NUFI-341280 format. One record per residue (C-alpha): residue number from 1; chain; x, y, z. Coordinates in nm, 3 decimals. Layout:
REM residues N
<rec pos="NUM" unit="A" xx="X" yy="Y" zz="Z"/>
...
//
This chain:
REM residues 68
<rec pos="1" unit="A" xx="-1.630" yy="-2.163" zz="-2.522"/>
<rec pos="2" unit="A" xx="-1.353" yy="-2.388" zz="-2.395"/>
<rec pos="3" unit="A" xx="-1.271" yy="-2.162" zz="-2.098"/>
<rec pos="4" unit="A" xx="-1.501" yy="-2.235" zz="-1.803"/>
<rec pos="5" unit="A" xx="-1.536" yy="-1.983" zz="-1.521"/>
<rec pos="6" unit="A" xx="-1.581" yy="-2.151" zz="-1.181"/>
<rec pos="7" unit="A" xx="-1.631" yy="-1.830" zz="-0.986"/>
<rec pos="8" unit="A" xx="-1.958" yy="-1.950" zz="-0.836"/>
<rec pos="9" unit="A" xx="-1.789" yy="-2.268" zz="-0.710"/>
<rec pos="10" unit="A" xx="-1.514" yy="-2.074" zz="-0.533"/>
<rec pos="11" unit="A" xx="-1.764" yy="-1.828" zz="-0.388"/>
<rec pos="12" unit="A" xx="-1.967" yy="-2.118" zz="-0.248"/>
<rec pos="13" unit="A" xx="-1.654" yy="-2.278" zz="-0.099"/>
<rec pos="14" unit="A" xx="-1.567" yy="-1.951" zz="0.072"/>
<rec pos="15" unit="A" xx="-1.931" yy="-1.884" zz="0.166"/>
<rec pos="16" unit="A" xx="-1.910" yy="-1.543" zz="0.002"/>
<rec pos="17" unit="A" xx="-2.200" yy="-1.366" zz="-0.168"/>
<rec pos="18" unit="A" xx="-2.177" yy="-1.174" zz="-0.492"/>
<rec pos="19" unit="A" xx="-2.240" yy="-0.851" zz="-0.298"/>
<rec pos="20" unit="A" xx="-1.954" yy="-0.923" zz="-0.058"/>
<rec pos="21" unit="A" xx="-1.714" yy="-1.011" zz="-0.340"/>
<rec pos="22" unit="A" xx="-1.819" yy="-0.699" zz="-0.528"/>
<rec pos="23" unit="A" xx="-1.731" yy="-0.485" zz="-0.225"/>
<rec pos="24" unit="A" xx="-1.393" yy="-0.654" zz="-0.175"/>
<rec pos="25" unit="A" xx="-1.292" yy="-0.646" zz="-0.542"/>
<rec pos="26" unit="A" xx="-1.437" yy="-0.309" zz="-0.638"/>
<rec pos="27" unit="A" xx="-1.639" yy="-0.433" zz="-0.937"/>
<rec pos="28" unit="A" xx="-2.004" yy="-0.372" zz="-1.006"/>
<rec pos="29" unit="A" xx="-2.251" yy="-0.652" zz="-0.944"/>
<rec pos="30" unit="A" xx="-2.338" yy="-0.661" zz="-1.312"/>
<rec pos="31" unit="A" xx="-1.975" yy="-0.708" zz="-1.421"/>
<rec pos="32" unit="A" xx="-1.919" yy="-0.982" zz="-1.163"/>
<rec pos="33" unit="A" xx="-2.243" yy="-1.148" zz="-1.271"/>
<rec pos="34" unit="A" xx="-2.129" yy="-1.149" zz="-1.635"/>
<rec pos="35" unit="A" xx="-1.804" yy="-1.311" zz="-1.529"/>
<rec pos="36" unit="A" xx="-1.978" yy="-1.560" zz="-1.300"/>
<rec pos="37" unit="A" xx="-2.217" yy="-1.678" zz="-1.571"/>
<rec pos="38" unit="A" xx="-1.934" yy="-1.726" zz="-1.820"/>
<rec pos="39" unit="A" xx="-2.058" yy="-1.456" zz="-2.058"/>
<rec pos="40" unit="A" xx="-1.744" yy="-1.244" zz="-2.027"/>
<rec pos="41" unit="A" xx="-1.517" yy="-1.229" zz="-2.332"/>
<rec pos="42" unit="A" xx="-1.209" yy="-1.119" zz="-2.138"/>
<rec pos="43" unit="A" xx="-1.077" yy="-1.049" zz="-1.789"/>
<rec pos="44" unit="A" xx="-0.802" yy="-0.813" zz="-1.682"/>
<rec pos="45" unit="A" xx="-0.515" yy="-0.959" zz="-1.484"/>
<rec pos="46" unit="A" xx="-0.571" yy="-0.693" zz="-1.218"/>
<rec pos="47" unit="A" xx="-0.933" yy="-0.809" zz="-1.183"/>
<rec pos="48" unit="A" xx="-0.828" yy="-1.173" zz="-1.167"/>
<rec pos="49" unit="A" xx="-0.567" yy="-1.082" zz="-0.906"/>
<rec pos="50" unit="A" xx="-0.823" yy="-0.898" zz="-0.693"/>
<rec pos="51" unit="A" xx="-1.069" yy="-1.188" zz="-0.712"/>
<rec pos="52" unit="A" xx="-0.799" yy="-1.440" zz="-0.619"/>
<rec pos="53" unit="A" xx="-0.692" yy="-1.224" zz="-0.326"/>
<rec pos="54" unit="A" xx="-1.050" yy="-1.185" zz="-0.200"/>
<rec pos="55" unit="A" xx="-1.126" yy="-1.558" zz="-0.237"/>
<rec pos="56" unit="A" xx="-0.778" yy="-1.669" zz="-0.124"/>
<rec pos="57" unit="A" xx="-0.733" yy="-1.894" zz="-0.427"/>
<rec pos="58" unit="A" xx="-0.528" yy="-1.942" zz="-0.742"/>
<rec pos="59" unit="A" xx="-0.635" yy="-1.839" zz="-1.096"/>
<rec pos="60" unit="A" xx="-0.664" yy="-2.208" zz="-1.186"/>
<rec pos="61" unit="A" xx="-0.932" yy="-2.242" zz="-0.917"/>
<rec pos="62" unit="A" xx="-1.144" yy="-1.995" zz="-1.111"/>
<rec pos="63" unit="A" xx="-1.055" yy="-2.057" zz="-1.476"/>
<rec pos="64" unit="A" xx="-1.054" yy="-2.399" zz="-1.638"/>
<rec pos="65" unit="A" xx="-0.985" yy="-2.510" zz="-1.994"/>
<rec pos="66" unit="A" xx="-1.211" yy="-2.780" zz="-2.141"/>
<rec pos="67" unit="A" xx="-1.185" yy="-2.897" zz="-2.500"/>
<rec pos="68" unit="A" xx="-1.505" yy="-2.872" zz="-2.698"/>
//
């Protein structure tokens, strides 16, 4: 898939665990894990907004387009 999810990179930069992000964003660990591993097929803007707010970043810090 040409969309790469860099959630793990941003979490590492912010020194935030998956559990902590889950608490701040209000998503289950399993849903965040699916997103983190790049297995998600879609993401809601409200979820992306909550993640960006919790990690103090921009959507482009999390999502990246790479041609196949």
